[in-house]
N, C-alpha and C positions, 0 to 999 in steps of 0.2 A: 293526384296531388301535385304533379309536376307542372305548375301553372306557368312557370317561366322557361320551360323546356330544359331544365337542368339535367345533365347526364348523371349516371350513377357513379361516376368516378369520384372518389373521396376528395373533399376540399381541405381535409384536416392535415396538419403537418405531421401527425402521428402516423407512422407507417403501418400497414395492415399486419406486417409480421410482429411488430411490437404490441399491437392491440390483441392479436391472437395469443401471443405468449402471456400477456397479462391475464386474459380470460382463462387460459389453460391452467396457469399456476394457481390462480385464486380458486378456481373450481376444484382442482386437485386437492388443495388444502382443506376446503370446506367439506368435500366428500370423504377425505381421510378421517375427519372428525366424525362425520355421520356414520360411516361404515364401521369405524372402530367401535361405536356403541353396539351395532348389530352383532359384530363378532364377539364382543364381551358378553352380550346378552345370551348368546348361544353357548358360551364356554364357562363363564364364572358368575354372572349376575344372579342366577337362580339361587345357588346356595348362599351367596353373600348377603343378598337383600331379601330373600324369601326362604329362609332356612327351614321353616317348619312344614314345608310342603313336600310331597313326594317328588322325586327328581323330574319326571315329565311335567307335573303340574307346576313346579317351580320354574321350569323353562317357559311354560305357557305364560306365567305371570311376568317373567322378565320380558318376553316378547310383547306383553300387553303394554308395558312402559315404552317399548320400542315403537309400537303402533301409535302411541300418543304423539310422537314426533311427526308422523304423517298427518295426523289430524290438525296439527298446528300449521302445516305447510300452506294450505289454502289461505289462511289468515295472513301469513307472511307474504304470500304471493299477491293478495289484494292490497295490502298496505304498501309494500315496497313497489308494487306495480303502479299504484296511484301516484306516489311521489316520483317514481321513475318516469312516468308519462308527463308529470307536471314540471319537475325540476331537472330531470336528466338521469341518464343511466349510471354515470360514473360515481356520483355521490352515494347511490344506493348500493353499489358494489362494495365500496369501502365500509359502509355501515354494517352490511350483512356479514362481511368477513370478520370484523371486530366482535360482533355479537356471537358468532359461532365459536370463535376462539375462546372467548370468556366462558361460555357455557361448557365447552369441552375441558378446559383447564380446571374448572370447578368440579367436574366429575372425578378428576384425578385426586381431589382432596376430600371427597365425601367420606364420612364415617359409615360403617356397615351396620347391619341390623344388630349384630352382637354388641355394638357400642351404644347406639342410641335408640334401638328398637324401631317402632313404626315410623319414626321421623326419617329413617334412612331411605326407604323406598319413596317417601313423599318428596324428599330432596332430589332423589334421582329423577323422579317424574318431572319436577320443575325444570331441571337442567335439560331434560330431553325435549320438553316443550319449547324451550328457548332455541335449542338446536334446530328443531323443525321449523320454527318461525323464521330463523335466519336462512336456512337452506331454501325455504319457500320463496324468498326474495332474491336469492343468489342466481338461480338458473336463468331466469328471464333476462336479467341485466347482462350476464356473461355472454349468452348467445346472441343477444341483440347488438352488443358492441361489435362482435365479430361480423355479424350479418350486415349491419348498416355501414360499417367501414369498408366492406368488400365490394366486389362488382357482381353484376347479375349472373354472369356466365360461370363463375367459380364459387358461388355462395355455398353450395353444398360442401365443398372442400374446406373453405375457411370456417364455416359454422360448425364443422364436425370437430374442430380442435377443442373447443370448450367441452364438447361431449366426451372427448378423449380424456378430459380431466377426471371424469367419473371413474373409469377403470384405473387411471393413474392413482387416484386417491385410495381406491380399494387395494390396489397393488401395494401401495406404501403402507397401509394399515396392516395388511396380511403379512408383509415382509417384516415389519416390526414385531408382530406377534410371533412369527416363525423364529426370529432370532431369539426372542425371550424364551420361547418353548425349548430352543436348543441349548441355551446356557443356564436355564433354571430348572429346578425340580417342580413338579406339579404343585407341591405344597407351598413353595416360595412364590410361584406365579399367583396362586390363589390368595396368598396372604398379603402380598404387596406389589409383586411384579406387574400385575395388570394395570397399576396406576401410571407406570412410566410412559406408555404411549400417549395417554391423555395429557400428561404434563408437557410432553415434547411439542404439543400443538402450539404452545406459546411462541416458540422459536419459528415455526413454520408460518404462523400468522404475521409475524414481523416482516418476514421475507415477502410474503404476498402483499402486504400493505405498501411496502417500498415500491414494488413493481406497479401496482394499480394506481398509485398516486401520480405516476409519471406519464399517464396517457391522457388524451384529450377526449372531450365529449363527442358522441356520434354526430357527424355532419348532417345526416338525413334528419335526425331528431331536431337539430338546431334550426333547419329550414322549416320544418313543420311547426315548431314552436313559434317562429316569427309570424307565420301565416295565422296561426291560432290566436295570437295576441292581437292581431289586427281584426279578427272576427271572433271574439270570445264566446265560448260556450261554457256556462257555469256548471253544467252537469259533470259529476265525477266520471273519470274514465271507465270505472266498472259499470255504471249505468249506461254509458254509451256502448260498451261491449254487449250488454244484455239487449239493448235496443237494436243495434246494427249488425251484430255478429253472433246471434244465438246458435245458428247452425254450425258455425265454425268451432264454437266451444264444444259442442257435442261431438263433432268429428274428432277434435283433438283428444277428448277424453277416451273415445273408442280406440283411437290409434295407440294410446298408451297402455291399454289393458294387458295385452299379451306380453309385450316387452317388459313391463314393470313387474308383473307377477312372476314371469319366468326368471327374470334376473335375480330376484330374491330367493326363489327356490334353488337355483343353481349356485348361488354364492353364500347364502345365509342359512337356509333350511338344511342344506347338505351338511353343514357343520354340526348341527344338532343331531341329524340323522346318523352320521358316522360315529359321533362320540357317545350319544345317549342310547341310541337304538342298536348300533352294531358294536359298541364298546371298543372302537378303534382309537389309536392315539390321535390327539388333536392335530399333530404335525402332518398326518396324512391328508386330512381335510384342508389344512391351510396351504399345503403345497399345491393341491389341486386348484384352489381358488387363485393362488399366485399365478399358476400357468394360464388359467382362463383369463385373468385380468391382463396378463401380458399379451395374450392373443388379441384381446379386445383393443388394447392400446395401439397395436400395429394395424389392425383391421379398420378401425374407425375412420381415419383420414382417407384410407384407400376406398372404402365404400362411400364415404362422403363425396369424394371426387367422382366416383362412378355414377352417383346420383345426378351429377351435372350433365352427364352424357346420355344416360338411359331414362332418367326421370326418377322421382321419389317413389311413386306408386309401385312399379315393378319390384323394387328391392324390398319394399314393405310386404308385398305378397310372399316373396321368398321367405322372409323372416317369420311371418305369422304362420304359414303352412308348415315350415320346417320345425318351428318350436312346438306347435301343436302335436306333431307326430313324434318328435324327439322325447317328449315327456314319457311315452310308453317304452322307450329304449333306455332312457337315463337310469331309472332305478334298477332294472336288471343288471346293468353294467356295474353300478355301485354295489349291488348285493354280492357281486363276486368276491369282494374284499381284496381284490388285487389293486395295489396302489396305482399301477400304470393304467388300468381300466377305469379306475375312479377319476384319475386326472383327465383322461381322454373324454370321458362322459361330460365332465364340467367344461372342458375347453370347447367341445362341439356345441354344447347347449348355449354357452355364453356367446359363441360366434354367431349362432342363429339370431340371438337378440340384437346383435350389432347391425344386422341388415335393416332393423327397424330404428335403432337408436342413432346410428350415424347420420341418416338424412333428416332426422326428426327436428333438429334445431332450425334448419333451413325451411322445412315445410311449415312448421308452426309460425315462423317469422313471416312467411309469405301469406298466411291465412288472414292476418289482421293489419289494419291501417296504422300508420306511424304514431298518431297521437294516442292510440289505445293499445299499441302492440305489446308493451310491457305487461299491461293488465290482462289483455286477452290471452296471450301465450301462457302467462303464469297461471291464470285461472284454469284453463283447460288442462295444463300439465299437472298442476298441484291437486286439483279436485280428483283427477283420476288416481293420483298417488294414494289418496286416502283409501279408496275402494280396491286398489290393486296392490301395490307394494306394501302399504301399511297393514293390510289384513292378511296378506299372503302367508307370512310365517305362522300366525295364529291359526288360520284356517288349515294350513298344511299339517301342522302338528296335531290339530283336532282330527283331521281326516286320517292321519297315520294311526291314531288310536294308541293303545298301550304298547309298551316295549315288546311284550311277548306275543302280541297279535297285531302286528303292524300291517297296514293296508296301503301299499304304495300305489295300487291301481286307482284308488279314489283321488289321489293327488294328481295323477296323470290325466284323469277325466276333467278335473277342475281346470287344469292348464289348457286342455283341448276346448273347453267351453269359452275360455278367455280368447283363444285364437279365433273362434267363430265371430265373437264380438268385434275383434279388430278387422277381420275380413269384411264385415258389413261396413265399417267406417272407411276402409280403403275404397270400397265400391262407391260410397257416397262422396268421397273427396275428389276434387279436380286436380289434374296435374299442374303443378306450380313451378316446376324447374325452369329457370331462365326468366321468370317474370320480374317486373320492377317492384321495388319496395316503396316507390313513391306513389302510393295510393292511399286513400283514406275516405271512407264513406261518411265519416263525421264531418270532415272539412267540405266534402262535396255537398252534403246536406246544408251546411251553413251557407255555402256559396250560392245555393239555389234560392235562398230566401231574400 
């Protein structure tokens, strides 16, 4: 697509540091909201919104509403991707953050089943769908702003910072829950304390909006838009992705499977497992997730930078193989009931997922052309999320079985199968580290006519 020999140096007046910070803080806030729901589903939503069910069944129903958020993510990815490829990345980042904040704040105000009956879970479901729709559009815009403002040789490092926003958001949500668990009784937390973290999201969204409104549009997108306007193609970006990049979408989905499933087992399912199956205090589980998220936050830019030196694929192999094996070690460590062993199991498990997640933003950005990059990257990322992270809590709880006859080996096998799928995708993918983002099959196709 570099028809005029333009280099990859940004022409924007916005510094790469400012762009990365805006992507990081906005992503952290959106994922704070998204993960907060998952933690609440594991800890309180079952009895509050599905009180007539047996504890394990109530948790399953709560995770069912949790999964709906993942079902909505591809729709958000498609719609935000369409307008992100047509209008620009920045506008969609602002809209997605506003929508996520509104949905999360609304959850903090919801009446429970005891107050309004069946309307309570239906309202919860609606808010969760809006959360999923918003976060489906968030990821693509955040990572592309960082990737397209940066240079080819350090894209893995710069693009990893929005990825670091995910553990930062989880860290923030777990920290707030931990503080509340420390200062409140279980009765107060279940009665009203759980609402506080959701209501706090309003303040965080205002901060994120202020930062995101101060950055400029991606210069690479601006160049591609100018070329496309000179040679218009009326097909929607999604249709162009399906026509020109079907293999890349499938590869992206395969690359997501292990990382996404493992992440939710190690950070969300473990909460349910410790509290419901092992009858341990929720503070033990939250501290473990806090430590794991902190480790991810530190490791993500380090591994992202390493991917610029050794490539994306070798690190992905380490992550997929390590995660597939670790599933069989994870539960025996957790079953010891030792808080230190539990924390160590979570930290190591989440560290393995980071070997895949850190270079993922750069890799997905490099798979697709500029005029369809938002749509293509979002489609592969979010479609996989439905079958991976969206179903992982429900499948894992179903495989665990009853509290008295839990089967952790089945969950480990489930994770190992996902690892095999990702290894196949890694084998099918080409190494993209150091490649230029100024390429586009759609524009090449137009230019040939």
